[in-house]
TIVEXKE-384932 format. One record per atom (N, C-alpha, C): x, y, z; residue in three letters. Coordinates in steps of 0.1 Angstrom, whole numbers, plus 5000, padded with zeros to 4 digits. Layout:
% TIVEXKE-384932
<r u="X" v="Y" w="Z" residu="ALA"/>
...
//
This chain:
% TIVEXKE-384932
<r u="4989" v="8923" w="1471" residu="GLY"/>
<r u="4999" v="8927" w="1481" residu="GLY"/>
<r u="4993" v="8924" w="1495" residu="GLY"/>
<r u="5002" v="8927" w="1504" residu="TYR"/>
<r u="4999" v="8925" w="1518" residu="TYR"/>
<r u="4993" v="8938" w="1525" residu="TYR"/>
<r u="4993" v="8949" w="1518" residu="GLY"/>
<r u="4989" v="8961" w="1525" residu="GLY"/>
<r u="4999" v="8967" w="1534" residu="GLY"/>
<r u="4997" v="8979" w="1539" residu="GLY"/>
<r u="5006" v="8985" w="1548" residu="GLY"/>
<r u="5008" v="8979" w="1561" residu="GLY"/>
<r u="4998" v="8972" w="1567" residu="LEU"/>
<r u="4999" v="8967" w="1580" residu="LEU"/>
<r u="5004" v="8952" w="1581" residu="LEU"/>
<r u="5005" v="8946" w="1570" residu="GLY"/>
<r u="5010" v="8932" w="1569" residu="GLY"/>
<r u="5001" v="8922" w="1576" residu="GLY"/>
<r u="4988" v="8924" w="1575" residu="VAL"/>
<r u="4978" v="8916" w="1582" residu="VAL"/>
<r u="4979" v="8902" w="1578" residu="VAL"/>
<r u="4981" v="8899" w="1565" residu="ARG"/>
<r u="4983" v="8885" w="1560" residu="ARG"/>
<r u="4994" v="8878" w="1567" residu="ARG"/>
<r u="5005" v="8885" w="1568" residu="ARG"/>
<r u="5017" v="8880" w="1575" residu="ARG"/>
<r u="5014" v="8876" w="1590" residu="ARG"/>
<r u="5006" v="8885" w="1596" residu="LEU"/>
<r u="5003" v="8881" w="1610" residu="LEU"/>
<r u="4995" v="8869" w="1611" residu="LEU"/>
<r u="4986" v="8867" w="1602" residu="ARG"/>
<r u="4978" v="8855" w="1601" residu="ARG"/>
<r u="4987" v="8842" w="1599" residu="ARG"/>
<r u="4996" v="8844" w="1590" residu="GLU"/>
<r u="5005" v="8833" w="1587" residu="GLU"/>
<r u="5014" v="8830" w="1600" residu="GLU"/>
<r u="5019" v="8840" w="1606" residu="PHE"/>
<r u="5027" v="8839" w="1618" residu="PHE"/>
<r u="5019" v="8832" w="1629" residu="PHE"/>
<r u="5006" v="8836" w="1631" residu="ASN"/>
<r u="4998" v="8830" w="1641" residu="ASN"/>
<r u="4996" v="8815" w="1638" residu="ASN"/>
<r u="4993" v="8812" w="1626" residu="LEU"/>
<r u="4991" v="8798" w="1621" residu="LEU"/>
<r u="5004" v="8790" w="1624" residu="LEU"/>
<r u="5016" v="8796" w="1621" residu="ALA"/>
<r u="5028" v="8789" w="1624" residu="ALA"/>
<r u="5030" v="8786" w="1639" residu="ALA"/>
<r u="5027" v="8796" w="1648" residu="LEU"/>
<r u="5028" v="8793" w="1662" residu="LEU"/>
<r u="5019" v="8782" w="1667" residu="LEU"/>
<r u="5006" v="8782" w="1662" residu="LEU"/>
<r u="4997" v="8772" w="1665" residu="LEU"/>
<r u="5001" v="8758" w="1660" residu="LEU"/>
<r u="5007" v="8758" w="1648" residu="GLY"/>
<r u="5013" v="8746" w="1643" residu="GLY"/>
<r u="5024" v="8740" w="1652" residu="GLY"/>
<r u="5032" v="8750" w="1657" residu="LYS"/>
<r u="5043" v="8746" w="1666" residu="LYS"/>
<r u="5037" v="8739" w="1679" residu="LYS"/>
<r u="5026" v="8744" w="1684" residu="TRP"/>
<r u="5020" v="8737" w="1695" residu="TRP"/>
<r u="5015" v="8723" w="1692" residu="TRP"/>
<r u="5009" v="8722" w="1680" residu="CYS"/>
<r u="5005" v="8709" w="1675" residu="CYS"/>
<r u="5017" v="8699" w="1674" residu="CYS"/>
<r u="5028" v="8704" w="1669" residu="TRP"/>
<r u="5040" v="8695" w="1668" residu="TRP"/>
<r u="5045" v="8691" w="1682" residu="TRP"/>
<r u="5045" v="8701" w="1691" residu="ARG"/>
<r u="5049" v="8698" w="1704" residu="ARG"/>
<r u="5041" v="8687" w="1711" residu="ARG"/>
<r u="5028" v="8687" w="1709" residu="MET"/>
<r u="5020" v="8677" w="1714" residu="MET"/>
<r u="5022" v="8663" w="1708" residu="MET"/>
<r u="5026" v="8663" w="1695" residu="LEU"/>
<r u="5029" v="8651" w="1688" residu="LEU"/>
<r u="5042" v="8645" w="1694" residu="LEU"/>
<r u="5052" v="8654" w="1696" residu="GLU"/>
<r u="5065" v="8649" w="1700" residu="GLU"/>
<r u="5067" v="8646" w="1715" residu="GLU"/>
<r u="5060" v="8654" w="1723" residu="ASP"/>
<r u="5062" v="8653" w="1737" residu="ASP"/>
<r u="5049" v="8649" w="1745" residu="ASP"/>
<r u="5045" v="8637" w="1743" residu="ARG"/>
<r u="5032" v="8633" w="1749" residu="ARG"/>
<r u="5034" v="8631" w="1764" residu="ARG"/>
<r u="5046" v="8631" w="1770" residu="GLU"/>
<r u="5048" v="8630" w="1784" residu="GLU"/>
<r u="5050" v="8644" w="1790" residu="GLU"/>
<r u="5050" v="8654" w="1782" residu="GLY"/>
<r u="5052" v="8668" w="1786" residu="GLY"/>
<r u="5041" v="8673" w="1794" residu="GLY"/>
<r u="5043" v="8684" w="1801" residu="LEU"/>
<r u="5034" v="8690" w="1810" residu="LEU"/>
<r u="5021" v="8695" w="1802" residu="LEU"/>
<r u="5023" v="8702" w="1791" residu="TRP"/>
<r u="5011" v="8707" w="1784" residu="TRP"/>
<r u="5002" v="8696" w="1779" residu="TRP"/>
<r u="5008" v="8685" w="1774" residu="PHE"/>
<r u="5000" v="8674" w="1770" residu="PHE"/>
<r u="4992" v="8668" w="1781" residu="PHE"/>
<r u="4998" v="8667" w="1793" residu="ARG"/>
<r u="4991" v="8662" w="1805" residu="ARG"/>
<r u="4980" v="8671" w="1810" residu="ARG"/>
<r u="4983" v="8684" w="1809" residu="VAL"/>
<r u="4973" v="8694" w="1813" residu="VAL"/>
<r u="4961" v="8693" w="1804" residu="VAL"/>
<r u="4963" v="8693" w="1791" residu="LEU"/>
<r u="4952" v="8692" w="1781" residu="LEU"/>
<r u="4945" v="8679" w="1782" residu="LEU"/>
<r u="4952" v="8668" w="1785" residu="ALA"/>
<r u="4945" v="8655" w="1787" residu="ALA"/>
<r u="4936" v="8655" w="1799" residu="ALA"/>
<r u="4941" v="8661" w="1810" residu="ALA"/>
<r u="4933" v="8662" w="1822" residu="ALA"/>
<r u="4920" v="8671" w="1819" residu="ALA"/>
<r u="4922" v="8682" w="1811" residu="ARG"/>
<r u="4911" v="8691" w="1809" residu="ARG"/>
<r u="4901" v="8686" w="1799" residu="ARG"/>
<r u="4905" v="8680" w="1788" residu="TYR"/>
<r u="4896" v="8676" w="1777" residu="TYR"/>
<r u="4895" v="8661" w="1776" residu="TYR"/>
<r u="4904" v="8654" w="1781" residu="GLY"/>
<r u="4903" v="8639" w="1780" residu="GLY"/>
<r u="4910" v="8634" w="1767" residu="GLY"/>
<r u="4912" v="8621" w="1767" residu="VAL"/>
<r u="4919" v="8614" w="1756" residu="VAL"/>
<r u="4909" v="8603" w="1752" residu="VAL"/>
<r u="4907" v="8602" w="1739" residu="GLU"/>
<r u="4899" v="8591" w="1733" residu="GLU"/>
<r u="4906" v="8585" w="1722" residu="GLU"/>
<r u="4908" v="8571" w="1723" residu="ARG"/>
<r u="4916" v="8563" w="1714" residu="ARG"/>
<r u="4930" v="8569" w="1711" residu="ARG"/>
<r u="4936" v="8573" w="1722" residu="GLY"/>
<r u="4950" v="8579" w="1721" residu="GLY"/>
<r u="4951" v="8593" w="1716" residu="GLY"/>
<r u="4940" v="8600" w="1715" residu="ARG"/>
<r u="4940" v="8613" w="1708" residu="ARG"/>
<r u="4933" v="8623" w="1718" residu="ARG"/>
<r u="4939" v="8635" w="1719" residu="LEU"/>
<r u="4932" v="8645" w="1728" residu="LEU"/>
<r u="4919" v="8649" w="1722" residu="LEU"/>
<r u="4909" v="8650" w="1730" residu="ARG"/>
<r u="4895" v="8654" w="1726" residu="ARG"/>
<r u="4895" v="8669" w="1722" residu="ARG"/>
<r u="4886" v="8673" w="1714" residu="ALA"/>
<r u="4885" v="8687" w="1709" residu="ALA"/>
<r u="4879" v="8696" w="1721" residu="ALA"/>
<r u="4871" v="8690" w="1729" residu="GLY"/>
<r u="4866" v="8698" w="1740" residu="GLY"/>
<r u="4852" v="8705" w="1737" residu="GLY"/>
<r u="4848" v="8706" w="1725" residu="GLY"/>
<r u="4836" v="8712" w="1722" residu="GLY"/>
<r u="4835" v="8727" w="1727" residu="GLY"/>
<r u="4823" v="8730" w="1732" residu="ALA"/>
<r u="4821" v="8744" w="1737" residu="ALA"/>
<r u="4829" v="8747" w="1749" residu="ALA"/>
<r u="4834" v="8736" w="1756" residu="ARG"/>
<r u="4843" v="8738" w="1768" residu="ARG"/>
<r u="4857" v="8743" w="1764" residu="ARG"/>
<r u="4860" v="8741" w="1751" residu="GLY"/>
<r u="4874" v="8743" w="1747" residu="GLY"/>
<r u="4877" v="8758" w="1746" residu="GLY"/>
<r u="4889" v="8762" w="1750" residu="SER"/>
<r u="4892" v="8776" w="1749" residu="SER"/>
<r u="4894" v="8779" w="1734" residu="SER"/>
<r u="4894" v="8792" w="1730" residu="SER"/>
<r u="4896" v="8796" w="1716" residu="SER"/>
<r u="4909" v="8791" w="1711" residu="SER"/>
<r u="4920" v="8792" w="1720" residu="TRP"/>
<r u="4933" v="8787" w="1716" residu="TRP"/>
<r u="4933" v="8772" w="1713" residu="TRP"/>
<r u="4926" v="8764" w="1721" residu="TRP"/>
<r u="4926" v="8750" w="1719" residu="TRP"/>
<r u="4917" v="8746" w="1707" residu="TRP"/>
<r u="4906" v="8753" w="1705" residu="ARG"/>
<r u="4898" v="8751" w="1693" residu="ARG"/>
<r u="4906" v="8753" w="1680" residu="ARG"/>
<r u="4914" v="8764" w="1680" residu="GLU"/>
<r u="4922" v="8767" w="1668" residu="GLU"/>
<r u="4933" v="8756" w="1666" residu="GLU"/>
<r u="4939" v="8751" w="1677" residu="ILE"/>
<r u="4949" v="8740" w="1675" residu="ILE"/>
<r u="4942" v="8728" w="1670" residu="ILE"/>
<r u="4930" v="8724" w="1675" residu="VAL"/>
<r u="4923" v="8712" w="1670" residu="VAL"/>
<r u="4919" v="8714" w="1656" residu="VAL"/>
<r u="4915" v="8726" w="1652" residu="ARG"/>
<r u="4912" v="8729" w="1638" residu="ARG"/>
<r u="4924" v="8726" w="1629" residu="ARG"/>
<r u="4935" v="8731" w="1633" residu="ILE"/>
<r u="4947" v="8728" w="1625" residu="ILE"/>
<r u="4951" v="8713" w="1625" residu="ILE"/>
<r u="4950" v="8707" w="1637" residu="ARG"/>
<r u="4953" v="8693" w="1638" residu="ARG"/>
<r u="4944" v="8685" w="1628" residu="ARG"/>
<r u="4932" v="8688" w="1628" residu="ASP"/>
<r u="4922" v="8681" w="1620" residu="ASP"/>
<r u="4921" v="8685" w="1605" residu="ASP"/>
<r u="4930" v="8694" w="1601" residu="GLY"/>
<r u="4931" v="8697" w="1587" residu="GLY"/>
<r u="4924" v="8709" w="1583" residu="GLY"/>
<r u="4920" v="8718" w="1592" residu="GLY"/>
<r u="4913" v="8730" w="1589" residu="GLY"/>
<r u="4921" v="8742" w="1588" residu="GLY"/>
<r u="4935" v="8741" w="1587" residu="GLY"/>
<r u="4943" v="8752" w="1586" residu="GLY"/>
<r u="4941" v="8760" w="1573" residu="GLY"/>
<r u="4944" v="8773" w="1573" residu="GLU"/>
<r u="4941" v="8781" w="1561" residu="GLU"/>
<r u="4952" v="8779" w="1550" residu="GLU"/>
<r u="4964" v="8776" w="1554" residu="LEU"/>
<r u="4975" v="8776" w="1544" residu="LEU"/>
<r u="4977" v="8762" w="1539" residu="LEU"/>
<r u="4974" v="8759" w="1527" residu="GLY"/>
<r u="4976" v="8745" w="1522" residu="GLY"/>
<r u="4967" v="8735" w="1526" residu="GLY"/>
<r u="4957" v="8737" w="1534" residu="GLY"/>
<r u="4947" v="8728" w="1537" residu="GLY"/>
<r u="4950" v="8716" w="1546" residu="GLY"/>
<r u="4958" v="8707" w="1542" residu="GLY"/>
<r u="4960" v="8694" w="1548" residu="GLY"/>
<r u="4961" v="8694" w="1563" residu="GLY"/>
<r u="4966" v="8704" w="1570" residu="GLY"/>
<r u="4967" v="8703" w="1584" residu="GLY"/>
<r u="4977" v="8693" w="1589" residu="GLY"/>
<r u="4976" v="8689" w="1601" residu="LEU"/>
<r u="4985" v="8680" w="1607" residu="LEU"/>
<r u="4977" v="8668" w="1612" residu="LEU"/>
<r u="4971" v="8661" w="1603" residu="VAL"/>
<r u="4960" v="8651" w="1606" residu="VAL"/>
<r u="4966" v="8639" w="1614" residu="VAL"/>
<r u="4979" v="8637" w="1614" residu="SER"/>
<r u="4984" v="8625" w="1621" residu="SER"/>
<r u="4986" v="8628" w="1636" residu="SER"/>
<r u="4984" v="8640" w="1641" residu="ILE"/>
<r u="4986" v="8643" w="1655" residu="ILE"/>
<r u="4976" v="8636" w="1663" residu="ILE"/>
<r u="4980" v="8630" w="1674" residu="ARG"/>
<r u="4971" v="8622" w="1682" residu="ARG"/>
<r u="4969" v="8629" w="1695" residu="ARG"/>
//
């Protein structure tokens, strides 16, 4: 079960929101957020850099999902550039 607080559902909801950001960056490469992240972390071979230790926790989570480290189903969104 999920327990009384629904903690697992919150984790799934958070993963879904982060996945939405990944999708947004795939679909709208001319958008403001893509340009901000490109200016902050750089682009290498057409792909936003992970940022390493400089990356915010939000950005590190998105990169983890992008690169296939998501918790639900594994595969992630590996085609995101």
